[in-house]
SESE-534470 format. One record per residue (C-alpha): residue in one letter; chain; x, y, z; residue number from 1. Coordinates in steps of 0.1 Angstrom, whole numbers, padded with zeros to 4 digits. Layout:
residues N
   residuo   cadena    east   north      up   num
         A        A       X       Y       Z   NUM
...
//
This chain:
residues 594
   residuo   cadena    east   north      up   num
         M        A   -0283    0059   -0100     1
         N        A   -0270    0037   -0073     2
         I        A   -0293    0006   -0071     3
         Q        A   -0283   -0001   -0035     4
         N        A   -0294    0034   -0024     5
         T        A   -0327    0029   -0041     6
         L        A   -0332   -0005   -0026     7
         D        A   -0322    0008    0009     8
         T        A   -0350    0034    0007     9
         E        A   -0376    0010   -0008    10
         V        A   -0368   -0018    0017    11
         K        A   -0375    0006    0046    12
         K        A   -0407    0018    0029    13
         A        A   -0417   -0019    0025    14
         V        A   -0411   -0028    0062    15
         L        A   -0431    0004    0072    16
         S        A   -0460   -0004    0048    17
         L        A   -0461   -0041    0055    18
         F        A   -0452   -0044    0092    19
         E        A   -0457   -0008    0105    20
         V        A   -0421   -0007    0117    21
         E        A   -0394    0019    0109    22
         L        A   -0363    0000    0101    23
         P        A   -0330    0019    0111    24
         S        A   -0308    0002    0085    25
         V        A   -0307   -0024    0058    26
         E        A   -0279   -0049    0054    27
         F        A   -0268   -0058    0018    28
         Q        A   -0243   -0083    0004    29
         P        A   -0235   -0096   -0031    30
         T        A   -0256   -0126   -0041    31
         R        A   -0237   -0158   -0038    32
         K        A   -0228   -0173   -0071    33
         D        A   -0248   -0204   -0066    34
         F        A   -0280   -0185   -0063    35
         E        A   -0299   -0163   -0089    36
         G        A   -0297   -0126   -0081    37
         D        A   -0275   -0096   -0081    38
         I        A   -0278   -0082   -0046    39
         T        A   -0290   -0097   -0015    40
         V        A   -0310   -0083    0014    41
         V        A   -0300   -0099    0047    42
         V        A   -0333   -0104    0066    43
         F        A   -0321   -0117    0099    44
         P        A   -0312   -0083    0115    45
         M        A   -0349   -0073    0109    46
         L        A   -0361   -0099    0133    47
         R        A   -0353   -0075    0162    48
         F        A   -0381   -0053    0148    49
         V        A   -0404   -0076    0130    50
         K        A   -0414   -0107    0148    51
         R        A   -0421   -0131    0119    52
         N        A   -0406   -0160    0100    53
         P        A   -0376   -0146    0081    54
         A        A   -0386   -0164    0048    55
         Q        A   -0421   -0149    0051    56
         I        A   -0406   -0114    0056    57
         G        A   -0383   -0119    0026    58
         E        A   -0412   -0130    0004    59
         Q        A   -0433   -0100    0013    60
         I        A   -0406   -0075    0009    61
         G        A   -0395   -0091   -0024    62
         Q        A   -0430   -0088   -0039    63
         F        A   -0431   -0052   -0027    64
         L        A   -0398   -0044   -0045    65
         V        A   -0410   -0061   -0078    66
         D        A   -0441   -0039   -0077    67
         A        A   -0424   -0006   -0067    68
         V        A   -0389   -0006   -0083    69
         A        A   -0387   -0008   -0121    70
         E        A   -0352   -0022   -0120    71
         V        A   -0362   -0052   -0099    72
         T        A   -0374   -0080   -0122    73
         A        A   -0375   -0110   -0099    74
         F        A   -0365   -0123   -0064    75
         N        A   -0360   -0155   -0045    76
         V        A   -0357   -0162   -0008    77
         V        A   -0332   -0187    0007    78
         K        A   -0338   -0189    0044    79
         G        A   -0331   -0154    0057    80
         F        A   -0317   -0140    0025    81
         L        A   -0336   -0121   -0001    82
         N        A   -0319   -0124   -0034    83
         I        A   -0329   -0096   -0058    84
         V        A   -0325   -0098   -0096    85
         V        A   -0318   -0064   -0112    86
         S        A   -0328   -0057   -0148    87
         D        A   -0304   -0059   -0178    88
         A        A   -0315   -0024   -0187    89
         Y        A   -0301   -0010   -0154    90
         Y        A   -0267   -0025   -0162    91
         L        A   -0267   -0014   -0198    92
         D        A   -0278    0021   -0188    93
         F        A   -0248    0021   -0163    94
         F        A   -0225    0010   -0190    95
         N        A   -0236    0038   -0214    96
         G        A   -0228    0062   -0186    97
         I        A   -0192    0050   -0182    98
         R        A   -0182    0037   -0216    99
         L        A   -0165    0070   -0226   100
         Q        A   -0157    0081   -0191   101
         E        A   -0120    0086   -0184   102
         N        A   -0105    0076   -0151   103
         F        A   -0137    0058   -0142   104
         G        A   -0138    0052   -0104   105
         F        A   -0115    0081   -0095   106
         V        A   -0130    0112   -0080   107
         A        A   -0118    0147   -0082   108
         Q        A   -0103    0162   -0050   109
         V        A   -0133    0167   -0026   110
         D        A   -0115    0169    0007   111
         S        A   -0102    0202    0020   112
         D        A   -0080    0183    0046   113
         A        A   -0048    0168    0031   114
         V        A   -0032    0136    0043   115
         M        A    0005    0131    0046   116
         V        A    0017    0096    0040   117
         E        A    0052    0086    0053   118
         Y        A    0070    0057    0039   119
         S        A    0105    0043    0033   120
         S        A    0123    0063    0060   121
         P        A    0157    0044    0057   122
         N        A    0189    0046    0076   123
         T        A    0219    0060    0057   124
         N        A    0242    0032    0067   125
         K        A    0231    0006    0042   126
         P        A    0212    0001    0010   127
         L        A    0174   -0004    0007   128
         H        A    0165   -0041    0012   129
         L        A    0135   -0063    0007   130
         G        A    0118   -0050    0039   131
         H        A    0121   -0015    0025   132
         I        A    0105   -0027   -0008   133
         R        A    0073   -0038    0011   134
         N        A    0074   -0005    0030   135
         N        A    0077    0016   -0002   136
         L        A    0052   -0002   -0021   137
         L        A    0026    0000    0006   138
         G        A    0031    0036    0014   139
         Y        A    0032    0047   -0023   140
         S        A    0001    0026   -0032   141
         V        A   -0019    0039   -0002   142
         A        A   -0010    0075   -0012   143
         E        A   -0022    0068   -0048   144
         I        A   -0054    0051   -0036   145
         L        A   -0061    0081   -0012   146
         K        A   -0057    0105   -0041   147
         A        A   -0081    0084   -0063   148
         A        A   -0106    0086   -0034   149
         G        A   -0106    0124   -0035   150
         K        A   -0079    0132   -0009   151
         K        A   -0051    0157   -0013   152
         V        A   -0020    0137   -0005   153
         Y        A    0016    0146    0005   154
         K        A    0041    0118    0002   155
         T        A    0071    0121    0026   156
         Q        A    0098    0102    0043   157
         I        A    0121    0110    0073   158
         I        A    0156    0099    0065   159
         N        A    0175    0085    0096   160
         D        A    0208    0103    0087   161
         R        A    0224    0106    0122   162
         G        A    0232    0085    0151   163
         I        A    0257    0057    0160   164
         H        A    0248    0036    0130   165
         I        A    0261    0061    0104   166
         C        A    0292    0068    0127   167
         K        A    0300    0031    0125   168
         S        A    0302    0032    0087   169
         M        A    0322    0065    0089   170
         V        A    0347    0050    0113   171
         A        A    0352    0018    0092   172
         W        A    0356    0039    0060   173
         K        A    0384    0059    0078   174
         R        A    0401    0028    0090   175
         F        A    0398    0006    0059   176
         G        A    0386    0027    0030   177
         N        A    0418    0041    0017   178
         G        A    0398    0070    0002   179
         A        A    0373    0047   -0017   180
         T        A    0345    0066   -0035   181
         P        A    0315    0054   -0055   182
         E        A    0332    0067   -0087   183
         G        A    0364    0049   -0079   184
         T        A    0349    0016   -0070   185
         G        A    0320    0015   -0095   186
         L        A    0296    0008   -0066   187
         K        A    0264    0027   -0058   188
         G        A    0270    0050   -0029   189
         D        A    0245    0033   -0006   190
         K        A    0262    0000   -0013   191
         L        A    0297    0013   -0007   192
         V        A    0286    0028    0027   193
         G        A    0268   -0004    0036   194
         N        A    0299   -0024    0030   195
         Y        A    0317   -0004    0056   196
         Y        A    0288   -0010    0081   197
         V        A    0294   -0047    0076   198
         A        A    0332   -0041    0079   199
         F        A    0327   -0023    0112   200
         D        A    0308   -0053    0127   201
         K        A    0334   -0077    0116   202
         A        A    0362   -0056    0132   203
         Y        A    0341   -0050    0163   204
         K        A    0337   -0088    0168   205
         E        A    0374   -0094    0163   206
         E        A    0383   -0068    0189   207
         I        A    0358   -0083    0214   208
         A        A    0373   -0118    0208   209
         K        A    0408   -0104    0214   210
         L        A    0398   -0086    0246   211
         V        A    0381   -0117    0259   212
         A        A    0412   -0138    0250   213
         D        A    0432   -0113    0271   214
         G        A    0409   -0121    0301   215
         V        A    0384   -0092    0298   216
         D        A    0347   -0101    0307   217
         T        A    0326   -0104    0275   218
         K        A    0301   -0077    0286   219
         L        A    0329   -0053    0294   220
         A        A    0347   -0062    0261   221
         E        A    0316   -0053    0241   222
         K        A    0315   -0019    0257   223
         E        A    0353   -0012    0256   224
         A        A    0362   -0025    0221   225
         P        A    0383    0004    0206   226
         I        A    0364    0007    0174   227
         L        A    0330    0011    0192   228
         Q        A    0346    0037    0215   229
         E        A    0358    0055    0184   230
         A        A    0323    0055    0168   231
         Q        A    0308    0068    0201   232
         Q        A    0334    0096    0202   233
         M        A    0326    0104    0166   234
         L        A    0290    0108    0174   235
         R        A    0298    0132    0202   236
         N        A    0320    0152    0179   237
         W        A    0292    0153    0153   238
         E        A    0268    0166    0179   239
         A        A    0294    0192    0189   240
         G        A    0296    0204    0153   241
         N        A    0332    0192    0147   242
         E        A    0341    0204    0111   243
         D        A    0360    0174    0100   244
         V        A    0334    0149    0113   245
         V        A    0305    0169    0098   246
         A        A    0323    0172    0064   247
         L        A    0328    0134    0063   248
         W        A    0292    0128    0074   249
         K        A    0279    0151    0046   250
         K        A    0301    0134    0020   251
         M        A    0291    0098    0029   252
         N        A    0254    0106    0032   253
         G        A    0256    0124   -0001   254
         W        A    0268    0091   -0016   255
         V        A    0239    0073    0000   256
         Y        A    0212    0097   -0012   257
         K        A    0223    0094   -0048   258
         G        A    0222    0056   -0044   259
         F        A    0187    0058   -0029   260
         D        A    0175    0080   -0057   261
         V        A    0185    0053   -0083   262
         T        A    0166    0026   -0063   263
         Y        A    0135    0048   -0059   264
         K        A    0134    0056   -0096   265
         N        A    0138    0019   -0106   266
         L        A    0111    0009   -0080   267
         G        A    0087    0036   -0094   268
         V        A    0081    0056   -0061   269
         D        A    0085    0092   -0054   270
         F        A    0081    0118   -0026   271
         D        A    0069    0154   -0023   272
         Q        A    0089    0163    0008   273
         L        A    0119    0149    0026   274
         Y        A    0126    0153    0063   275
         Y        A    0160    0145    0079   276
         E        A    0165    0132    0114   277
         S        A    0195    0156    0117   278
         D        A    0171    0184    0114   279
         T        A    0143    0170    0135   280
         Y        A    0160    0151    0164   281
         L        A    0159    0182    0187   282
         L        A    0122    0189    0179   283
         G        A    0096    0182    0206   284
         K        A    0115    0195    0236   285
         D        A    0095    0227    0237   286
         V        A    0062    0208    0234   287
         V        A    0072    0187    0264   288
         A        A    0078    0219    0284   289
         D        A    0044    0232    0273   290
         G        A    0028    0198    0282   291
         L        A    0045    0200    0316   292
         E        A    0027    0232    0324   293
         K        A   -0006    0218    0313   294
         G        A   -0002    0187    0334   295
         V        A    0000    0163    0304   296
         F        A    0035    0152    0315   297
         Y        A    0051    0151    0350   298
         R        A    0087    0153    0362   299
         K        A    0103    0126    0383   300
         D        A    0128    0133    0412   301
         D        A    0158    0126    0388   302
         G        A    0146    0154    0365   303
         S        A    0133    0131    0338   304
         V        A    0099    0138    0322   305
         W        A    0072    0111    0317   306
         I        A    0036    0106    0308   307
         D        A    0013    0081    0327   308
         L        A   -0009    0062    0302   309
         T        A   -0018    0033    0326   310
         D        A   -0055    0045    0327   311
         E        A   -0056    0038    0289   312
         G        A   -0041    0003    0293   313
         L        A   -0006    0013    0283   314
         D        A    0023    0021    0306   315
         E        A    0044    0051    0317   316
         K        A    0065    0066    0290   317
         I        A    0096    0087    0292   318
         V        A    0097    0118    0269   319
         L        A    0128    0136    0282   320
         R        A    0159    0120    0300   321
         S        A    0172    0133    0333   322
         D        A    0200    0151    0314   323
         G        A    0174    0169    0293   324
         T        A    0181    0149    0261   325
         A        A    0152    0138    0239   326
         V        A    0141    0102    0232   327
         Y        A    0126    0090    0198   328
         M        A    0091    0097    0211   329
         T        A    0099    0133    0217   330
         Q        A    0114    0137    0183   331
         D        A    0083    0120    0166   332
         I        A    0060    0144    0186   333
         G        A    0080    0174    0173   334
         T        A    0082    0161    0137   335
         A        A    0044    0156    0135   336
         I        A    0037    0191    0147   337
         Q        A    0064    0205    0124   338
         R        A    0048    0188    0094   339
         V        A    0014    0205    0102   340
         N        A    0032    0238    0105   341
         D        A    0049    0232    0071   342
         Y        A    0016    0221    0055   343
         P        A   -0013    0237    0074   344
         D        A   -0040    0219    0053   345
         I        A   -0029    0185    0068   346
         G        A   -0058    0169    0086   347
         G        A   -0043    0135    0091   348
         M        A   -0011    0114    0087   349
         V        A   -0003    0078    0077   350
         Y        A    0029    0062    0090   351
         T        A    0040    0031    0070   352
         V        A    0062    0013    0096   353
         G        A    0067   -0023    0104   354
         N        A    0045   -0040    0131   355
         E        A    0075   -0041    0156   356
         Q        A    0066   -0004    0162   357
         D        A    0029   -0010    0170   358
         Y        A    0032    0000    0206   359
         H        A    0053    0031    0197   360
         F        A    0026    0045    0176   361
         K        A   -0003    0038    0200   362
         V        A    0017    0059    0225   363
         L        A    0026    0086    0200   364
         F        A   -0010    0091    0188   365
         L        A   -0024    0090    0224   366
         I        A    0001    0117    0235   367
         L        A   -0007    0140    0206   368
         K        A   -0044    0136    0215   369
         K        A   -0037    0145    0251   370
         L        A   -0018    0176    0238   371
         S        A   -0052    0186    0222   372
         F        A   -0041    0187    0185   373
         S        A   -0072    0187    0163   374
         W        A   -0057    0164    0137   375
         A        A   -0045    0138    0163   376
         G        A   -0077    0117    0158   377
         Q        A   -0067    0113    0122   378
         L        A   -0034    0095    0125   379
         H        A   -0030    0060    0113   380
         H        A   -0002    0035    0116   381
         L        A    0000    0014    0085   382
         S        A    0014   -0016    0102   383
         Y        A    0029   -0044    0082   384
         G        A    0045   -0078    0087   385
         M        A    0080   -0090    0078   386
         V        A    0090   -0103    0044   387
         D        A    0109   -0136    0045   388
         L        A    0126   -0155    0017   389
         P        A    0127   -0193    0014   390
         S        A    0164   -0189    0025   391
         G        A    0155   -0174    0059   392
         K        A    0158   -0142    0079   393
         M        A    0179   -0112    0068   394
         K        A    0205   -0094    0090   395
         S        A    0220   -0062    0077   396
         R        A    0250   -0061    0102   397
         E        A    0262   -0095    0088   398
         G        A    0256   -0084    0052   399
         T        A    0229   -0111    0047   400
         V        A    0201   -0088    0037   401
         V        A    0183   -0091    0003   402
         D        A    0194   -0060   -0015   403
         A        A    0165   -0041   -0032   404
         D        A    0185   -0034   -0064   405
         D        A    0196   -0070   -0067   406
         L        A    0161   -0083   -0061   407
         M        A    0148   -0060   -0089   408
         V        A    0175   -0073   -0113   409
         E        A    0167   -0109   -0103   410
         M        A    0130   -0103   -0110   411
         T        A    0137   -0090   -0144   412
         Q        A    0159   -0120   -0152   413
         T        A    0133   -0144   -0139   414
         A        A    0107   -0127   -0161   415
         A        A    0130   -0130   -0191   416
         K        A    0137   -0167   -0185   417
         I        A    0100   -0176   -0182   418
         S        A    0090   -0154   -0211   419
         E        A    0116   -0169   -0234   420
         E        A    0104   -0204   -0224   421
         L        A    0069   -0195   -0234   422
         G        A    0083   -0183   -0268   423
         K        A    0059   -0155   -0276   424
         L        A    0084   -0127   -0283   425
         E        A    0099   -0136   -0316   426
         D        A    0090   -0103   -0333   427
         Y        A    0103   -0081   -0305   428
         S        A    0135   -0061   -0307   429
         E        A    0161   -0066   -0280   430
         T        A    0152   -0032   -0264   431
         E        A    0115   -0041   -0264   432
         K        A    0122   -0073   -0248   433
         Q        A    0142   -0058   -0220   434
         Q        A    0115   -0032   -0214   435
         L        A    0089   -0059   -0212   436
         Y        A    0110   -0082   -0189   437
         K        A    0114   -0053   -0165   438
         M        A    0076   -0045   -0166   439
         I        A    0068   -0081   -0160   440
         G        A    0094   -0087   -0133   441
         L        A    0085   -0055   -0113   442
         G        A    0048   -0061   -0118   443
         A        A    0053   -0096   -0104   444
         L        A    0072   -0083   -0074   445
         K        A    0048   -0055   -0066   446
         Y        A    0016   -0075   -0071   447
         Y        A    0029   -0105   -0050   448
         I        A    0036   -0082   -0021   449
         L        A    0005   -0059   -0024   450
         K        A   -0021   -0086   -0028   451
         V        A   -0014   -0097    0007   452
         D        A   -0031   -0079    0037   453
         P        A   -0003   -0056    0051   454
         K        A   -0006   -0070    0086   455
         K        A    0003   -0105    0074   456
         R        A    0039   -0118    0072   457
         I        A    0050   -0127    0036   458
         L        A    0071   -0156    0024   459
         F        A    0083   -0141   -0009   460
         D        A    0091   -0166   -0037   461
         P        A    0105   -0147   -0068   462
         E        A    0099   -0178   -0091   463
         E        A    0063   -0182   -0080   464
         S        A    0055   -0145   -0083   465
         V        A    0063   -0146   -0121   466
         D        A    0039   -0174   -0128   467
         F        A    0017   -0166   -0158   468
         Q        A   -0012   -0185   -0142   469
         G        A   -0031   -0178   -0110   470
         N        A   -0033   -0148   -0088   471
         T        A   -0001   -0130   -0101   472
         G        A    0008   -0097   -0117   473
         P        A    0019   -0113   -0150   474
         F        A   -0014   -0132   -0153   475
         I        A   -0032   -0099   -0151   476
         Q        A   -0008   -0082   -0174   477
         Y        A   -0012   -0109   -0199   478
         T        A   -0049   -0106   -0199   479
         Y        A   -0046   -0068   -0204   480
         A        A   -0023   -0074   -0234   481
         R        A   -0049   -0099   -0248   482
         I        A   -0076   -0073   -0246   483
         Q        A   -0054   -0047   -0264   484
         S        A   -0049   -0074   -0292   485
         I        A   -0087   -0076   -0295   486
         L        A   -0090   -0039   -0297   487
         R        A   -0064   -0036   -0324   488
         K        A   -0082   -0062   -0345   489
         A        A   -0116   -0045   -0338   490
         E        A   -0101   -0012   -0350   491
         S        A   -0089   -0028   -0382   492
         M        A   -0124   -0043   -0387   493
         E        A   -0138   -0008   -0381   494
         V        A   -0162   -0021   -0354   495
         P        A   -0183    0010   -0344   496
         M        A   -0181    0022   -0308   497
         T        A   -0217    0034   -0304   498
         A        A   -0240    0036   -0274   499
         V        A   -0257    0004   -0263   500
         D        A   -0294   -0004   -0267   501
         T        A   -0307   -0006   -0231   502
         N        A   -0335   -0030   -0243   503
         A        A   -0309   -0057   -0253   504
         E        A   -0307   -0089   -0233   505
         L        A   -0275   -0096   -0216   506
         H        A   -0255   -0129   -0216   507
         P        A   -0249   -0140   -0180   508
         K        A   -0211   -0134   -0185   509
         E        A   -0217   -0099   -0197   510
         K        A   -0239   -0091   -0168   511
         E        A   -0213   -0106   -0144   512
         L        A   -0186   -0083   -0158   513
         L        A   -0208   -0053   -0156   514
         K        A   -0215   -0060   -0120   515
         Q        A   -0178   -0062   -0113   516
         L        A   -0172   -0030   -0131   517
         R        A   -0199   -0012   -0110   518
         Q        A   -0180   -0022   -0078   519
         F        A   -0148   -0004   -0088   520
         P        A   -0156    0031   -0075   521
         E        A   -0170    0018   -0042   522
         L        A   -0139   -0004   -0039   523
         I        A   -0115    0025   -0043   524
         Q        A   -0133    0042   -0014   525
         L        A   -0132    0011    0007   526
         A        A   -0095    0006    0000   527
         A        A   -0089    0042    0010   528
         E        A   -0108    0039    0042   529
         N        A   -0089    0007    0051   530
         F        A   -0055    0018    0038   531
         S        A   -0055   -0015    0019   532
         P        A   -0039   -0020   -0016   533
         A        A   -0048   -0057   -0012   534
         L        A   -0084   -0049   -0018   535
         I        A   -0075   -0033   -0051   536
         A        A   -0051   -0061   -0061   537
         N        A   -0076   -0089   -0054   538
         Y        A   -0105   -0070   -0071   539
         T        A   -0083   -0067   -0102   540
         Y        A   -0076   -0105   -0102   541
         D        A   -0113   -0113   -0098   542
         L        A   -0122   -0089   -0127   543
         V        A   -0096   -0105   -0149   544
         K        A   -0109   -0140   -0140   545
         G        A   -0143   -0127   -0149   546
         F        A   -0131   -0114   -0183   547
         N        A   -0113   -0146   -0191   548
         S        A   -0145   -0166   -0184   549
         F        A   -0164   -0142   -0206   550
         Y        A   -0138   -0145   -0234   551
         Q        A   -0140   -0183   -0233   552
         Q        A   -0178   -0185   -0234   553
         V        A   -0189   -0158   -0258   554
         S        A   -0177   -0147   -0292   555
         I        A   -0164   -0111   -0294   556
         L        A   -0151   -0103   -0328   557
         G        A   -0168   -0134   -0343   558
         E        A   -0202   -0122   -0332   559
         T        A   -0225   -0117   -0363   560
         D        A   -0249   -0092   -0346   561
         E        A   -0230   -0059   -0352   562
         E        A   -0246   -0041   -0321   563
         R        A   -0237   -0070   -0298   564
         K        A   -0202   -0072   -0313   565
         S        A   -0198   -0034   -0307   566
         F        A   -0210   -0038   -0271   567
         R        A   -0186   -0068   -0263   568
         V        A   -0156   -0049   -0278   569
         Q        A   -0165   -0018   -0257   570
         L        A   -0170   -0039   -0226   571
         S        A   -0136   -0055   -0231   572
         K        A   -0121   -0020   -0236   573
         K        A   -0137   -0009   -0203   574
         V        A   -0124   -0039   -0184   575
         A        A   -0088   -0031   -0197   576
         E        A   -0091    0005   -0186   577
         V        A   -0102   -0005   -0151   578
         V        A   -0073   -0030   -0149   579
         E        A   -0049   -0003   -0160   580
         S        A   -0063    0021   -0134   581
         A        A   -0063   -0004   -0107   582
         F        A   -0027   -0014   -0114   583
         L        A   -0017    0023   -0116   584
         L        A   -0029    0025   -0080   585
         L        A   -0005   -0003   -0071   586
         G        A    0023    0013   -0091   587
         I        A    0024   -0014   -0118   588
         Q        A    0026   -0009   -0155   589
         V        A    0006   -0028   -0181   590
         P        A    0020   -0039   -0215   591
         E        A    0003   -0033   -0249   592
         R        A    0017   -0066   -0261   593
         M        A    0030   -0097   -0245   594
//
């Protein structure tokens, strides 16, 4: 039974009975910690319908609920807030219902419409960096949360594997590479190719400087630098299908894909379907032709095709150039349609892309709506802010990005340093230590990034993220490990795991934990609706804080009453299961020992 649904019905009955008014809705909120109560009815919105003193309204409704609802044992009114006390029996009955339930809070797939979540979508001219880490963690976590909320989910990425950026790396490799390969250099393929992207930029700047020194205007020198001209010609050759260029392109991209795969595996993210820009960049042109006939688009005198979105507060947007070539918008229109053709059960899509593309996605979604696609109303841009480091902004052309692989290694090393300083791993083998350091380091990284609302910019401090105190991944992992220790001792003591007597009286800390556990299923749904891993992360921190307060104030294994001891052990076990489930949604592992 959901107590809020019951109270919603009974409050409406109370208002009808007491004041002869039909109330359209009831507003609830959790009771503030400084007042007695479990759930609060906000009286102020009722004043539009009931012309009385809010405190008087609250008193009358409160008394009605005590008389009518068995689970309501008391109430108090603070100004316009009716604080309702729910019986211990209700919470104990709830606990009996979930204590043996696996995957509590997760629901079986209920939606016939699937959701496709796109994330990562890197360029093949450089390794993944810190910005990609935030993108991947957000996209993966949102996909897992949507699944837990009952959605069928397809995880995808579109790999930007063509264009001038990859041609720059190819030209630099031909000029300076001397046949270098990942195997020959011992470098991951994505790092090797990225090095040549940096080498191109260095050579390009040197050529500009030489031209300028010879008297060429800077703007002209930027356009006429021989290495850039060579890259542009290579792109034209690629588009024309030149065998040698295409073969080199395939070889270098192949190196990058293998490198990406290693990074994804270490980061713990995966995909169900890959799309490649080289396959999709011509998509959408036929849709534009169809839209022209329907009057969605219009053609200018120079032959270019546009859409006018000024009535919607946006501007005019080009979708085909005058020479008939597509722009990124055209390609994105075509790719979205292609995905639905590939997976006909898709009813919506989530695009995990940085906030610099906010306007692009407003336009894209509006165009798809105007083209009358039924799923166009279920498109969401999971927009996120930049990730900065204390050392400042990253620039991939200059080779100053924070490499994703290097950062993961650094996080593991930081976790090792702090763990060894704490000195709690004496009985661990070296292999066990390394596994634990990686689990703590990656958990710290993922939690630090995911606990922040996606829209906010992050200043990422590796050292701060591995703190074993406060709102961090390691603090939560440590609490989980503490509970596992309690459970191992309880098993050796043969503490029985039996159903709880619903007539028992709860300690306030026990009741607080049960209230937090009861919120978990609703929180998963809320996180899914808002595409927000931060809600899951911060809920988990609050739950762990609640458990630590419970642990400090009540005896668990030292309790002499066997039934109460059994209940407290089982309550601890359920908290650990929810922490593990919540962290699973964030892509974070939890250790059995720490």
